[in-house]
C-alpha positions as CSV (number, residue, x, y, z in Angstrom):
1,X,18.4,11.8,-11.6
2,X,19.4,9.4,-14.5
3,X,16.8,9.0,-17.2
4,X,14.9,5.7,-17.4
5,X,14.1,3.9,-20.6
6,X,10.8,2.3,-21.4
7,X,12.5,-1.1,-21.1
8,X,13.9,-0.3,-17.8
9,X,10.5,0.9,-16.6
10,X,9.0,-2.4,-17.6
11,X,11.7,-4.4,-15.9
12,X,11.4,-2.3,-12.7
13,X,7.6,-2.8,-12.7
14,X,8.1,-6.5,-13.2
15,X,10.6,-6.5,-10.2
16,X,8.2,-4.5,-8.1
17,X,5.3,-7.0,-8.7
18,X,7.7,-9.9,-8.0
19,X,8.8,-8.3,-4.8
20,X,5.3,-7.6,-3.7
21,X,4.2,-11.1,-4.5
22,X,7.1,-12.5,-2.6
23,X,10.6,-13.9,-3.0
24,X,10.6,-17.3,-4.8
25,X,7.9,-16.2,-7.3
26,X,10.4,-14.5,-9.6
27,X,13.8,-14.2,-8.0
28,X,15.4,-13.1,-11.2
29,X,13.1,-10.1,-11.5
30,X,13.6,-9.2,-7.9
31,X,17.4,-9.4,-8.2
32,X,17.2,-7.2,-11.4
33,X,15.1,-4.7,-9.5
34,X,17.7,-4.6,-6.7
35,X,20.5,-4.0,-9.3
36,X,18.5,-1.2,-10.9
37,X,17.9,0.4,-7.5
38,X,21.6,0.1,-6.7
39,X,22.6,1.8,-10.0
40,X,19.9,4.4,-9.8
41,X,18.2,4.8,-6.3
42,X,15.5,7.0,-7.8
43,X,14.5,4.5,-10.5
44,X,11.8,2.6,-8.5
45,X,10.3,5.8,-7.1
46,X,10.1,7.2,-10.6
47,X,8.1,4.2,-11.8
48,X,5.8,4.3,-8.8
49,X,5.2,8.1,-9.2
50,X,4.3,7.4,-12.8
51,X,1.7,4.8,-11.7
52,X,0.3,7.0,-8.9
53,X,0.0,9.9,-11.3
54,X,-2.0,8.0,-13.9
55,X,-4.9,10.3,-14.9
56,X,-7.5,7.5,-14.9
57,X,-6.5,6.5,-11.4
58,X,-6.5,10.1,-10.1
59,X,-9.9,10.6,-11.7
60,X,-11.3,7.6,-9.8
61,X,-9.8,8.9,-6.6
62,X,-11.2,12.4,-7.2
63,X,-14.7,10.9,-7.6
64,X,-14.6,9.7,-4.1
65,X,-14.3,13.2,-2.8
66,X,-12.4,11.9,0.2
67,X,-9.0,13.6,-0.3
68,X,-10.9,16.9,0.2
69,X,-13.3,15.6,2.9
70,X,-10.6,13.9,5.0
71,X,-10.9,11.2,7.6
72,X,-14.2,9.3,7.8
73,X,-15.8,7.8,10.9
74,X,-17.2,4.9,8.8
75,X,-13.7,4.0,7.6
76,X,-12.4,4.3,11.2
77,X,-14.9,1.6,12.0
78,X,-13.7,-0.6,9.1
79,X,-10.1,-0.2,10.3
80,X,-11.0,-1.1,13.9
81,X,-13.0,-4.1,12.8
82,X,-10.0,-5.2,10.7
83,X,-7.5,-4.9,13.5
84,X,-9.9,-6.8,15.8
85,X,-10.5,-9.6,13.3
86,X,-6.8,-10.0,12.5
87,X,-5.7,-9.7,16.2
88,X,-3.3,-6.9,15.2
89,X,-2.4,-3.7,17.0
90,X,-3.0,-1.5,13.9
91,X,-5.1,-1.2,10.7
92,X,-5.9,1.7,8.4
93,X,-7.6,2.7,5.2
94,X,-5.2,4.7,3.0
95,X,-5.9,6.8,-0.1
96,X,-3.1,8.1,-2.3
97,X,-2.9,10.8,-4.9
98,X,0.4,11.6,-6.7
99,X,2.1,13.3,-3.8
100,X,0.4,12.4,-0.4
101,X,-1.3,9.7,1.5
102,X,-4.4,10.1,3.6
103,X,-5.3,7.7,6.4
104,X,-9.0,8.0,5.7
105,X,-9.7,5.4,8.4
106,X,-7.6,4.3,11.5
107,X,-8.0,1.8,14.2
108,X,-6.0,4.0,16.6
109,X,-6.3,7.5,18.0
110,X,-4.7,10.1,15.7
111,X,-4.9,13.8,15.2
112,X,-5.9,15.4,11.9
113,X,-2.3,16.3,11.1
114,X,-1.2,12.7,11.7
115,X,-3.5,11.4,9.0
116,X,-1.4,12.9,6.2
117,X,2.0,11.9,5.0
118,X,4.1,12.4,1.9
119,X,3.8,9.5,-0.6
120,X,7.5,8.9,-0.4
121,X,7.0,7.5,3.1
122,X,3.9,5.4,2.1
123,X,4.1,1.6,2.1
124,X,0.7,1.5,0.5
125,X,2.2,2.9,-2.7
126,X,3.7,-0.6,-3.4
127,X,0.3,-2.1,-3.3
128,X,-1.4,0.7,-5.3
129,X,1.4,0.7,-8.0
130,X,1.4,-3.1,-8.4
131,X,-2.3,-3.6,-8.0
132,X,-1.8,-6.7,-5.9
133,X,-1.8,-7.6,-2.2
134,X,1.4,-6.9,-0.3
135,X,2.0,-9.5,2.5
136,X,5.2,-9.3,4.5
137,X,5.9,-11.5,7.5
138,X,9.2,-9.9,8.4
139,X,9.7,-6.4,7.1
140,X,13.3,-6.2,8.4
141,X,14.5,-8.6,5.7
142,X,12.2,-7.5,2.8
143,X,13.8,-5.9,-0.2
144,X,11.3,-3.1,-0.4
145,X,10.9,-2.4,3.3
146,X,14.1,-3.1,5.2
147,X,15.4,0.5,4.8
148,X,12.0,2.2,5.5
149,X,12.2,4.5,8.5
150,X,9.2,2.9,10.2
151,X,10.8,-0.5,9.9
152,X,14.2,0.7,11.1
153,X,12.5,2.4,14.1
154,X,10.7,-0.8,15.0
155,X,7.2,0.6,14.4
156,X,6.5,-1.9,11.6
157,X,7.7,-5.5,11.8
158,X,5.0,-7.2,9.7
159,X,2.7,-5.7,7.1
160,X,-0.4,-6.9,5.1
161,X,-2.2,-4.7,2.6
162,X,-4.7,-5.2,-0.2
163,X,-5.7,-2.7,-2.9
164,X,-9.0,-0.8,-2.9
165,X,-10.4,-0.7,-6.5
166,X,-12.9,1.6,-8.1
167,X,-15.6,0.4,-10.4
168,X,-13.3,0.8,-13.3
169,X,-10.5,-1.2,-11.7
170,X,-8.3,1.7,-10.6
171,X,-6.4,1.1,-7.3
172,X,-7.0,4.3,-5.2
173,X,-5.6,3.1,-1.9
174,X,-5.3,0.1,0.5
175,X,-6.7,-1.5,3.5
176,X,-3.7,-2.5,5.5
177,X,-2.8,-3.9,8.9
178,X,0.6,-4.1,10.6
179,X,2.3,-5.3,13.7
180,X,5.4,-3.9,15.4
181,X,6.9,-7.5,15.5
182,X,7.4,-10.0,12.6
183,X,4.5,-12.4,12.4
184,X,3.3,-15.1,9.9
185,X,0.1,-14.1,8.2
186,X,-2.3,-17.0,7.7
187,X,-4.3,-17.6,4.6
188,X,-7.4,-17.2,6.7
189,X,-6.2,-13.7,7.8
190,X,-5.6,-12.7,4.2
191,X,-9.1,-13.8,3.2
192,X,-10.5,-11.7,6.1
193,X,-8.4,-8.7,5.1
194,X,-9.8,-9.0,1.6
195,X,-13.3,-9.2,2.8
196,X,-12.8,-6.1,5.0
197,X,-11.3,-4.4,2.0
198,X,-14.5,-5.1,0.0
199,X,-16.4,-3.5,2.9
200,X,-14.1,-0.4,2.8
201,X,-14.5,-0.1,-1.0
202,X,-18.2,-0.3,-0.7
203,X,-18.2,2.6,1.7
204,X,-15.7,4.6,-0.3
205,X,-17.6,4.1,-3.6
206,X,-21.0,4.0,-2.1
207,X,-21.8,0.5,-3.2
208,X,-24.6,-1.6,-1.8
209,X,-23.4,-3.8,1.1
């Protein structure tokens, strides 16, 4: 893999944030990101891995104890409430370390083995690495998602995720919801998603509700 300079890392991160926020916010940064990805397909993943492997972030995640404990019924409940409130087929609470993703809460039946996946396949990594909500009405035309296996297969057509922050402002995961068809997320739905994320964070970090 070609090496990446500090300037390139900064430009790629700027492009990632612009792409997560949405086209039209900073099209130049997004186009530059696409050019970087074309020249070096591993560049974006390298920057994301660097963010996910940040020691302070991993320490905050470790303090939850959930990567060892595994799925939680309380977080299954939050995910189910989220899917119901947003009228979507699916919602989940994800936690990410440097190599893998755990669906600590799901709104749908899943076996223990189905709760884990490599971080390379995670969509939540974009939210965690950028630290901002990732709202996508049509994943099939989005710069970051169009080539994702779940989008190509038709499993994900629209996606909305918000970060889950520790008390020291480290993004340890996301609360996210998705549909297998494109859909336009309303501002009200995003507000509800954020409120449900606050509930998930309270359970993860044992905060008063």
